[in-house]
C-alpha positions as CSV (number, residue, x, y, z in Angstrom):
1,X,3.1,-113.4,19.4
2,X,1.5,-109.9,20.3
3,X,0.9,-111.7,24.3
4,X,4.4,-113.2,24.4
5,X,5.8,-109.6,23.1
6,X,3.9,-107.7,25.8
7,X,4.8,-109.8,28.8
8,X,8.5,-109.8,27.8
9,X,7.8,-106.1,27.9
10,X,6.6,-106.1,31.2
11,X,9.2,-108.3,32.4
12,X,12.1,-106.1,31.3
13,X,10.3,-102.9,32.7
14,X,10.2,-104.8,35.9
15,X,13.9,-106.0,36.1
16,X,14.9,-102.7,35.3
17,X,12.9,-101.1,38.1
18,X,14.4,-103.1,40.7
19,X,17.7,-102.7,39.1
20,X,17.7,-98.7,39.8
21,X,16.4,-98.9,43.1
22,X,19.1,-101.3,44.3
23,X,21.8,-98.9,43.0
24,X,20.5,-96.2,44.8
25,X,20.2,-97.4,48.0
26,X,23.6,-98.6,47.6
27,X,25.1,-96.0,46.3
28,X,23.6,-93.6,48.9
29,X,26.5,-91.7,51.6
30,X,26.9,-89.3,54.5
31,X,28.5,-86.7,51.9
32,X,25.2,-87.1,49.9
33,X,23.1,-86.5,52.6
34,X,24.7,-83.4,53.9
35,X,23.4,-80.0,54.3
36,X,24.0,-77.3,51.5
37,X,26.3,-75.0,51.6
38,X,25.3,-71.4,52.3
39,X,26.3,-68.5,51.1
40,X,27.4,-64.7,51.6
41,X,24.6,-62.4,49.8
42,X,27.3,-60.4,48.0
43,X,27.0,-58.3,45.1
44,X,28.7,-60.8,42.9
45,X,25.7,-63.4,43.4
46,X,22.6,-61.0,44.2
47,X,22.3,-59.8,40.8
48,X,21.4,-56.1,42.0
49,X,23.8,-53.8,43.3
50,X,21.5,-52.0,45.0
51,X,19.9,-54.9,47.3
52,X,19.5,-54.0,51.0
53,X,20.9,-57.4,52.0
54,X,24.4,-57.6,51.0
55,X,27.4,-58.2,53.2
56,X,28.4,-54.9,53.7
57,X,30.4,-51.9,56.1
58,X,28.4,-50.0,58.3
59,X,28.9,-46.4,60.0
60,X,33.1,-47.0,59.1
61,X,33.7,-49.9,61.7
62,X,30.5,-52.2,62.1
63,X,30.6,-55.5,59.8
64,X,26.8,-56.5,58.7
65,X,27.2,-60.1,57.6
66,X,23.9,-62.0,55.1
67,X,24.0,-65.1,53.7
68,X,21.4,-67.2,52.0
69,X,19.2,-69.5,53.9
70,X,19.4,-73.2,53.9
71,X,16.6,-76.1,54.0
72,X,16.8,-77.8,57.1
73,X,19.3,-75.8,58.7
74,X,18.8,-75.4,62.6
75,X,21.5,-72.9,63.2
76,X,24.4,-71.6,61.3
77,X,27.4,-71.0,62.2
78,X,29.8,-68.1,61.2
79,X,33.4,-67.3,62.0
80,X,36.0,-64.8,60.8
81,X,39.7,-63.8,61.2
82,X,42.4,-61.8,60.5
83,X,42.8,-62.1,56.3
84,X,46.2,-62.4,56.6
85,X,46.0,-65.5,58.5
86,X,43.5,-66.9,55.7
87,X,44.3,-65.9,52.5
88,X,46.0,-69.2,51.7
89,X,42.5,-70.4,51.8
90,X,41.6,-74.1,53.7
91,X,44.9,-74.5,55.2
92,X,45.1,-71.2,57.1
93,X,41.6,-71.6,58.3
94,X,42.8,-75.1,59.7
95,X,46.0,-73.6,61.3
96,X,43.5,-70.7,62.8
97,X,41.5,-73.4,64.4
98,X,44.2,-75.5,66.1
99,X,46.7,-71.7,66.6
100,X,48.9,-73.0,64.6
101,X,52.0,-70.2,65.0
102,X,50.1,-68.3,67.3
103,X,47.3,-68.2,64.6
104,X,43.4,-67.7,65.8
105,X,40.6,-67.2,64.9
106,X,38.9,-63.8,65.8
107,X,35.4,-65.0,66.4
108,X,33.1,-68.1,66.0
109,X,29.4,-67.9,66.8
110,X,26.3,-69.6,66.0
111,X,23.3,-68.2,65.2
112,X,20.8,-70.3,66.7
113,X,17.3,-68.9,64.6
114,X,17.4,-70.8,61.3
115,X,15.2,-68.2,59.7
116,X,17.7,-65.2,60.5
117,X,19.9,-64.2,57.9
118,X,22.3,-61.8,59.4
119,X,25.1,-61.0,61.8
120,X,26.2,-57.3,62.7
121,X,29.6,-57.4,64.4
122,X,30.0,-53.9,65.8
123,X,32.6,-51.3,66.7
124,X,35.4,-53.8,65.0
125,X,38.8,-52.5,64.7
126,X,39.5,-49.7,62.0
127,X,41.5,-50.2,58.8
128,X,40.8,-54.3,59.2
129,X,40.5,-56.8,56.8
130,X,38.7,-59.9,57.8
131,X,38.3,-63.1,56.3
132,X,34.9,-65.0,57.0
133,X,33.3,-68.4,56.5
134,X,29.9,-70.1,56.7
135,X,28.3,-73.5,57.2
136,X,24.6,-74.6,58.0
137,X,24.2,-76.8,60.7
138,X,22.3,-80.2,61.4
139,X,22.3,-79.9,64.9
140,X,23.1,-77.7,67.5
141,X,22.6,-77.6,71.6
142,X,23.5,-74.4,73.5
143,X,24.1,-76.1,76.7
144,X,26.7,-74.3,78.3
145,X,27.4,-71.7,76.0
146,X,27.3,-67.9,76.5
147,X,25.8,-65.6,74.2
148,X,28.2,-63.5,72.1
149,X,28.2,-59.6,73.1
150,X,24.9,-60.4,74.8
151,X,23.2,-60.5,71.7
152,X,19.8,-63.0,71.9
153,X,20.0,-66.2,69.9
154,X,23.7,-65.8,69.4
155,X,26.4,-67.8,71.1
156,X,30.2,-67.4,71.1
157,X,31.7,-70.9,70.7
158,X,35.2,-70.2,70.2
159,X,37.6,-72.7,70.7
160,X,34.7,-75.1,72.0
161,X,34.3,-78.8,72.0
162,X,31.1,-80.4,71.2
163,X,29.3,-82.9,69.7
164,X,27.6,-81.0,67.1
165,X,30.4,-79.6,65.6
166,X,31.3,-83.1,64.0
167,X,27.7,-83.6,63.0
168,X,28.3,-85.4,59.6
169,X,25.2,-83.9,58.0
170,X,26.5,-80.2,58.8
171,X,27.5,-78.9,55.8
172,X,30.9,-78.2,54.2
173,X,32.3,-74.4,55.1
174,X,31.7,-71.9,52.3
175,X,34.8,-69.6,52.5
176,X,37.5,-71.3,52.4
177,X,38.5,-70.5,48.9
178,X,41.2,-67.8,48.1
179,X,41.0,-64.6,45.7
180,X,41.0,-67.0,42.7
181,X,37.7,-68.9,44.0
182,X,35.7,-66.0,44.6
183,X,32.5,-68.1,45.0
184,X,34.2,-69.8,47.8
185,X,35.6,-66.6,49.7
186,X,34.7,-63.7,51.5
187,X,36.8,-60.9,53.0
188,X,35.6,-56.9,53.8
189,X,38.1,-54.5,55.1
190,X,36.5,-52.0,57.7
191,X,37.0,-48.0,56.9
192,X,39.8,-46.2,58.3
193,X,39.2,-43.4,61.0
194,X,37.4,-39.9,59.9
195,X,38.3,-37.0,62.0
196,X,39.1,-38.7,65.6
197,X,39.7,-36.5,68.1
198,X,43.4,-37.6,69.8
199,X,41.8,-39.0,73.3
200,X,44.9,-40.7,74.0
201,X,48.0,-40.4,75.6
202,X,50.2,-42.7,77.0
203,X,53.3,-42.0,79.5
204,X,55.7,-43.4,82.1
205,X,55.8,-46.8,80.6
206,X,57.8,-49.4,82.9
207,X,58.1,-52.8,82.2
208,X,54.5,-54.1,83.7
209,X,52.6,-50.9,83.6
210,X,52.0,-47.6,82.1
211,X,50.1,-44.1,82.5
212,X,47.2,-43.1,80.5
213,X,45.6,-40.0,80.3
214,X,42.6,-39.5,78.7
215,X,41.1,-35.6,77.4
216,X,38.0,-35.7,75.9
217,X,37.6,-32.1,75.1
218,X,38.1,-30.9,71.4
219,X,38.4,-27.4,72.2
220,X,42.0,-27.4,70.8
221,X,40.9,-28.3,67.5
222,X,39.7,-25.6,64.9
223,X,35.9,-24.5,64.0
224,X,35.8,-26.5,60.8
225,X,37.7,-29.4,62.7
226,X,35.3,-29.5,65.4
227,X,32.5,-29.6,62.8
228,X,33.6,-32.8,61.1
229,X,34.2,-34.3,64.6
230,X,30.6,-33.2,65.4
231,X,28.7,-35.1,62.5
232,X,30.7,-38.0,63.6
233,X,31.0,-38.4,66.8
234,X,28.4,-38.3,70.2
235,X,28.9,-35.5,72.2
236,X,27.6,-35.2,76.1
237,X,27.1,-31.2,76.3
238,X,25.0,-28.8,74.6
239,X,27.8,-27.3,72.8
240,X,29.4,-30.2,71.8
241,X,32.4,-30.1,72.8
242,X,32.8,-33.4,75.1
243,X,33.3,-36.5,73.3
244,X,31.3,-39.2,74.9
245,X,33.8,-41.7,76.6
246,X,32.3,-45.0,78.0
247,X,34.8,-47.5,78.5
248,X,38.8,-47.6,78.1
249,X,40.3,-51.3,76.4
250,X,43.7,-53.0,76.4
251,X,44.1,-55.8,74.1
252,X,47.3,-57.5,72.7
253,X,48.6,-56.6,69.5
254,X,48.7,-59.2,66.9
255,X,52.5,-59.1,67.4
256,X,51.8,-61.2,70.3
257,X,48.2,-62.4,71.1
258,X,48.8,-64.2,73.9
259,X,50.0,-61.5,75.8
260,X,48.7,-61.2,79.4
261,X,45.7,-58.6,79.8
262,X,44.4,-58.3,83.3
263,X,40.4,-58.5,83.7
264,X,39.9,-55.6,84.9
265,X,41.8,-53.5,81.8
266,X,39.9,-55.6,79.4
267,X,36.9,-53.2,79.8
268,X,37.3,-51.0,82.2
269,X,34.2,-48.6,82.2
270,X,35.1,-45.1,83.5
271,X,32.7,-43.4,85.6
272,X,31.4,-39.8,85.6
273,X,33.6,-38.7,88.6
274,X,36.7,-40.2,87.9
275,X,37.0,-37.0,85.5
276,X,38.2,-33.7,86.4
277,X,38.1,-31.0,83.7
278,X,37.6,-33.7,81.0
279,X,40.6,-35.3,82.1
280,X,40.9,-38.6,83.5
281,X,44.5,-40.3,84.7
282,X,44.6,-44.4,84.4
283,X,47.7,-45.9,85.9
284,X,47.3,-49.8,83.7
285,X,49.4,-52.4,85.5
286,X,50.1,-56.3,85.7
287,X,50.9,-55.9,81.8
288,X,53.6,-58.4,80.3
289,X,57.2,-57.2,79.7
290,X,58.0,-56.9,76.1
291,X,54.7,-56.9,74.8
292,X,52.9,-54.7,72.5
293,X,49.0,-53.4,73.5
294,X,46.8,-51.5,71.8
295,X,44.2,-48.8,73.7
296,X,41.1,-48.2,72.6
297,X,38.5,-45.9,74.4
């Protein structure tokens, strides 16, 4: 009786073992094998109000993103868009991806170093709120891609089609939530301009042209205002009365994001020889009729 009982237990144990193994194999899916979703590091999930590695606005309009690394990821894709366009959640992001009703992403990049866990977006428009999304990539091929803003190892993939984008092992996006889904949502707003000298003046606007006058001197301001500007901006002279102005950019307003901007005005580098008594005169041409533009220096 004792030997029979032990043999019966052994048989049951064997049957149970193989049954469990078969079920595990049959139940395995691509969805289960996806990479885990990364998360942006915020005060909500770091547990430290003074954590040095959490997403923050730096120097008024620089956006510094940090995230948690994911095992087996080969790269990370980060994209961002105007908050008003993605505030509805996943549907808003999909509409930006496919340019529905003029909506579009403001940026889409891949960080090719799997050990890198931050991205610095410099000189974003002031007082502007963005939504962000991130995913871990199982595969990535940089062939044919250009670097984003000249940053080594960071590739511009905005509106680019590639096989690695559809890799079923890529993680799902983190950031497609809404305000009610705080763990799957992140947005930040750049700060407003603080003590900015009035450098730009526009005149003689026609259908496709306008005249721009740049004045980089702050001599006209009160001493108290000058002190505040000097604490904020870079100056060329020892007396800190001439603001450093390197280039001018012209971009379409969000009201008409597809308006034409000639290549030379997308980033017009201003040579020192073009300044006369700290005044620079520029005639913009080739603009689109009935369009609104933003001019920055």
